[in-house]
C-alpha positions as CSV (number, residue, x, y, z in Angstrom):
1,X,11.2,13.8,22.5
2,X,9.2,10.9,21.0
3,X,10.0,10.4,17.3
4,X,7.2,7.9,16.6
5,X,3.5,8.6,17.3
6,X,2.9,5.0,18.4
7,X,5.4,2.6,20.0
8,X,4.0,-0.3,18.0
9,X,5.6,1.2,14.9
10,X,9.2,0.8,16.2
11,X,9.8,-2.7,14.8
12,X,8.1,-2.1,11.4
13,X,10.0,1.2,10.8
14,X,13.3,-0.5,11.8
15,X,12.6,-3.3,9.3
16,X,11.7,-0.9,6.5
17,X,14.9,1.2,6.8
18,X,17.0,-2.0,7.2
19,X,15.5,-3.3,3.9
20,X,16.4,0.0,2.2
21,X,20.0,-0.2,3.5
22,X,20.2,-3.8,2.4
23,X,19.0,-2.9,-1.1
24,X,21.7,-0.2,-1.5
25,X,24.3,-2.5,0.0
26,X,23.4,-5.1,-2.7
27,X,23.6,-2.4,-5.4
28,X,27.0,-1.0,-4.4
29,X,28.8,-4.1,-3.1
30,X,27.4,-7.2,-4.8
31,X,28.3,-7.8,-8.5
32,X,27.2,-11.4,-8.8
33,X,24.1,-11.3,-11.1
34,X,22.8,-14.6,-9.9
35,X,22.8,-13.4,-6.3
36,X,21.0,-10.2,-7.3
37,X,18.3,-12.2,-9.1
38,X,17.8,-14.6,-6.2
39,X,17.6,-11.6,-3.8
40,X,15.0,-9.9,-6.0
41,X,12.9,-13.1,-6.1
42,X,13.2,-13.7,-2.4
43,X,12.2,-10.1,-1.7
44,X,9.0,-10.2,-3.8
45,X,6.7,-11.4,-1.0
46,X,8.5,-9.3,1.6
47,X,8.1,-6.0,-0.4
48,X,4.5,-6.9,-1.2
49,X,3.9,-7.0,2.6
50,X,5.7,-3.7,3.1
51,X,2.9,-2.2,0.9
52,X,0.4,-2.9,3.6
53,X,2.5,-0.8,6.0
54,X,2.9,1.9,3.5
55,X,-0.8,2.0,3.4
56,X,-1.1,2.3,7.1
57,X,1.4,5.1,7.2
58,X,-0.6,7.0,4.6
59,X,-3.6,6.8,6.9
60,X,-1.7,7.5,10.2
61,X,1.8,8.9,9.6
62,X,4.3,7.1,11.8
63,X,6.6,10.0,12.8
64,X,5.7,13.3,14.4
65,X,8.3,14.9,12.1
66,X,7.4,15.7,8.6
67,X,11.0,15.3,7.2
68,X,11.2,11.8,8.9
69,X,7.8,10.9,7.4
70,X,9.1,12.0,3.9
71,X,12.2,10.0,4.4
72,X,10.2,6.9,5.4
73,X,7.9,7.5,2.4
74,X,11.0,7.5,0.1
75,X,12.0,4.1,1.6
76,X,8.4,2.9,1.1
77,X,8.4,4.1,-2.5
78,X,11.6,2.2,-3.4
79,X,10.0,-1.0,-2.0
80,X,6.4,-0.7,-3.1
81,X,6.2,1.6,-6.1
82,X,3.8,3.9,-4.2
83,X,5.3,7.3,-3.6
84,X,4.4,10.1,-1.2
85,X,0.6,10.8,-1.1
86,X,-0.2,8.2,-3.8
87,X,-2.1,6.2,-1.2
88,X,-3.4,9.3,0.5
89,X,-5.1,10.5,-2.6
90,X,-6.0,7.3,-4.4
91,X,-7.0,5.4,-1.2
92,X,-7.7,7.7,1.7
93,X,-9.5,10.5,-0.2
94,X,-10.6,8.3,-3.0
95,X,-11.4,4.6,-2.3
96,X,-12.4,5.1,1.3
97,X,-14.9,7.8,0.4
98,X,-16.2,6.0,-2.7
99,X,-16.0,2.3,-2.2
100,X,-19.7,1.9,-1.7
101,X,-20.3,3.6,-5.1
102,X,-18.8,1.6,-8.0
103,X,-19.3,4.6,-10.3
104,X,-16.7,6.5,-8.3
105,X,-14.5,4.0,-6.5
106,X,-10.9,4.5,-7.4
107,X,-10.4,0.7,-6.8
108,X,-13.6,-0.2,-8.6
109,X,-14.4,-3.9,-9.2
110,X,-17.4,-3.2,-11.4
111,X,-17.1,-2.2,-15.0
112,X,-19.2,0.7,-16.4
113,X,-21.3,-2.0,-18.2
114,X,-22.3,-3.4,-14.8
115,X,-20.2,-6.5,-15.3
116,X,-17.8,-7.5,-12.5
117,X,-14.1,-7.4,-13.3
118,X,-12.3,-10.7,-13.2
119,X,-9.3,-10.9,-11.0
120,X,-6.7,-10.2,-13.7
121,X,-8.7,-7.5,-15.3
122,X,-9.2,-5.7,-12.0
123,X,-5.5,-6.0,-11.2
124,X,-4.3,-4.6,-14.5
125,X,-6.9,-1.8,-14.7
126,X,-6.3,-0.6,-11.2
127,X,-2.5,-0.8,-11.6
128,X,-2.5,1.2,-14.8
129,X,-4.9,3.8,-13.5
130,X,-3.5,4.1,-10.0
131,X,-1.4,7.3,-10.5
132,X,-3.8,9.0,-12.9
133,X,-6.7,8.5,-10.5
134,X,-4.6,9.7,-7.6
135,X,-3.7,12.8,-9.6
136,X,-7.4,13.5,-10.4
137,X,-8.4,13.1,-6.7
138,X,-5.6,15.6,-6.0
139,X,-7.4,18.3,-7.9
140,X,-9.5,18.8,-4.7
141,X,-6.4,18.6,-2.5
142,X,-3.7,20.7,-4.3
143,X,-1.2,20.6,-1.4
144,X,-1.3,16.8,-1.4
145,X,-1.2,16.8,-5.2
146,X,1.9,19.0,-5.3
147,X,3.7,16.6,-2.9
148,X,2.6,13.6,-5.0
149,X,4.2,15.2,-8.1
150,X,7.3,16.6,-6.4
151,X,8.3,13.5,-4.5
152,X,7.2,11.3,-7.4
153,X,9.7,13.1,-9.6
154,X,12.4,12.9,-6.9
155,X,11.9,9.2,-6.6
156,X,12.0,8.9,-10.4
157,X,15.2,10.9,-10.5
158,X,16.8,8.7,-7.8
159,X,15.8,5.4,-9.5
160,X,16.9,6.7,-13.0
161,X,20.3,7.7,-11.6
162,X,20.7,4.2,-10.1
163,X,19.8,2.6,-13.5
164,X,22.3,4.9,-15.3
165,X,25.0,3.9,-12.8
166,X,24.3,0.2,-13.3
167,X,21.4,-0.7,-15.6
168,X,21.0,-4.4,-14.6
169,X,21.2,-3.9,-10.8
170,X,19.1,-0.8,-11.0
171,X,16.4,-2.7,-12.7
172,X,16.6,-5.8,-10.6
173,X,16.9,-4.1,-7.2
174,X,14.7,-1.1,-7.7
175,X,12.6,-0.8,-10.9
176,X,11.3,-4.4,-11.0
177,X,10.5,-4.6,-7.3
178,X,8.6,-1.3,-7.4
179,X,6.5,-2.5,-10.3
180,X,5.9,-6.1,-9.0
181,X,5.1,-4.9,-5.5
182,X,2.5,-2.4,-6.7
183,X,0.8,-5.1,-8.9
184,X,0.9,-7.7,-6.2
185,X,-0.6,-5.3,-3.7
186,X,-3.4,-4.3,-6.0
187,X,-4.1,-8.0,-6.8
188,X,-4.4,-8.7,-3.1
189,X,-7.1,-6.0,-2.7
190,X,-9.5,-7.7,-5.1
191,X,-11.0,-10.0,-2.5
192,X,-11.6,-7.1,0.0
193,X,-14.7,-5.8,-1.7
194,X,-15.4,-7.5,-5.0
195,X,-19.0,-8.6,-5.5
196,X,-20.2,-6.8,-2.4
197,X,-22.6,-4.3,-3.9
198,X,-24.1,-2.6,-0.8
199,X,-24.6,0.7,0.9
200,X,-24.0,-0.8,4.4
201,X,-20.4,-0.5,5.7
202,X,-20.8,-3.7,7.7
203,X,-21.6,-5.7,4.6
204,X,-19.0,-4.2,2.3
205,X,-15.7,-5.9,3.2
206,X,-14.3,-9.3,3.7
207,X,-12.4,-10.0,6.9
208,X,-9.5,-12.4,7.7
209,X,-8.7,-13.1,11.3
210,X,-5.7,-15.4,10.9
211,X,-3.1,-14.3,13.5
212,X,0.1,-14.6,11.3
213,X,-1.6,-12.9,8.4
214,X,-2.5,-9.9,10.5
215,X,0.9,-9.7,12.2
216,X,2.5,-9.5,8.7
217,X,0.0,-6.9,7.3
218,X,-0.6,-4.8,10.4
219,X,-4.1,-6.1,11.1
220,X,-5.3,-5.3,7.6
221,X,-7.4,-8.5,7.7
222,X,-9.8,-6.6,10.0
223,X,-11.0,-4.7,6.9
224,X,-14.5,-3.7,8.0
225,X,-13.1,-2.1,11.1
226,X,-10.5,-0.3,9.0
227,X,-13.2,1.1,6.7
228,X,-15.4,1.9,9.7
229,X,-12.7,4.1,11.2
230,X,-10.0,4.6,8.7
231,X,-8.1,7.0,10.9
232,X,-7.6,4.5,13.6
233,X,-4.0,3.2,14.1
234,X,-3.4,-0.3,12.8
235,X,-2.6,-1.6,16.3
236,X,-6.1,-0.8,17.5
237,X,-8.1,-2.5,14.7
238,X,-8.5,-5.9,16.5
239,X,-10.2,-4.2,19.4
240,X,-12.6,-2.3,17.1
241,X,-13.3,-5.5,15.2
242,X,-14.3,-7.2,18.4
243,X,-16.7,-4.3,19.2
244,X,-18.5,-4.5,15.8
245,X,-18.1,-8.2,14.9
246,X,-21.7,-8.9,15.7
247,X,-22.8,-6.5,13.0
248,X,-20.7,-8.2,10.3
249,X,-22.2,-11.2,8.4
250,X,-20.5,-14.5,9.4
251,X,-19.8,-15.3,5.7
252,X,-17.6,-12.2,5.5
253,X,-15.3,-13.4,8.2
254,X,-12.8,-16.2,7.7
255,X,-9.5,-17.2,9.2
């Protein structure tokens, strides 16, 4: 019986679970605060990259088994600050449906006044409203909303327990990474759509074709293709990009 839906997910999933085990090993077996701080700083870019894969999983779950998907989502949550169904509601049922309408977009880059958010303003506003907006979207998807709340509370309980056991290591290994990863991830999304006020899907996203960048983010650089068929597995995005690239303005594609 195949556990994973797509063989391409084998390496990423192994990496994510290994990182989780490493975090807990650092928590239980390392007492040198300097080592913990260095580890936290070194993991900042790594866990920000994990957020891209959490995003992919919320579009196309990696396992056939729901319990395994939930276990993976707990791992993702501890790395990225985005718990079960947070991306599904905020991003899949929210942003993807509304990104052409800045009055509704859950990741809106335009203020109600019609003025464009600056980079920092967008990052802070989207980070602070991420969970409230996800919860609001969940009103139309009560089953998903219940899982958002339930697994969110479970994650909170786990992290709170770790902080009680050892406050400093709990903060440095779990709380701070969850917060910083979420903020870094949101900051990275600003360039995807900001300033592109259009009702044409082919003119609404910026694309980045750099090979290493797409290896690290699961082809998220092919952003128009991702929005064009959001249910397509990440491994197939380059092929779709090649099919539609002639419809995307050249100025929206860079390496």
